[in-house]
N, C-alpha and C positions, 0 to 999 in steps of 0.2 A: 469424645462425643458433644451433642450437642445439649448449649442445653435452656432450661425452660425459656429464661430470660431471651435467649437472642431469637428464640422457633416464635415469640410475640413477637419481638423486634422484629424482624423477617416481617409477617403475620401486617404490621401493622403500614410499617415500611412498606408496602408491594397494594392497601389498598389505600394507602394516598398519592402514590404514585398509577398504576394504568387506575384505581377504582373498585369497587369493592365486588361484580361480576365479572369482569377483566383479571381480575387476582383468581381471585375461587378460578376459575377457566386455565388460565396457566399456571396455576400447582395444578390443578388435573393432570395436565399433557405431563407434566412434569414429576408427577408418577407411577404414568405410561412408560415414558422410557426409557425409566430408572428401573423402571421393573422387563420391559425387553430387552434391554440392556445388562440385566443379571447385575446391577450393580445396588442390592439389595440395602449396603448402610443408607446410600443414598435415596431409593425407593421410602427406606423406612420414617426421615428427616425433612421428604417433603412429606407423607404421610403427613404427620406433627403437623407445617406449618397450615395444611392445607385445612386441618379441624379448629387452628386455629384464626383462618380466614374466615370458617364459614360460623365461631361463637362470634370474635365479632361484628361479623355483619349481622347475627340475629338481636347483637344487642345492639348493636347502629339501631336499628331496625325499631326496636323499643323501645325504645327511648327518642325515634325522634318519633317516632305513635304515639308518645305519652303524654311530648312538649304542643302534640297540636289539637287534646281533648285539655289541657288547657286553657 
């Protein structure tokens, strides 16, 4: 079982290493790969990571836009 903290840490680390767009695309590819290979547990983990990346990207974009207006 992968904890929420591990999911968010993985998402944050992927964004830091690869950038927002590449991290999201990589997670999406992993979801597809796990599904095609029948790895349902891995698919679920990567779906959670992908969702966390999208949320972090949304938060980052919102905070950046807010800082520009100040």
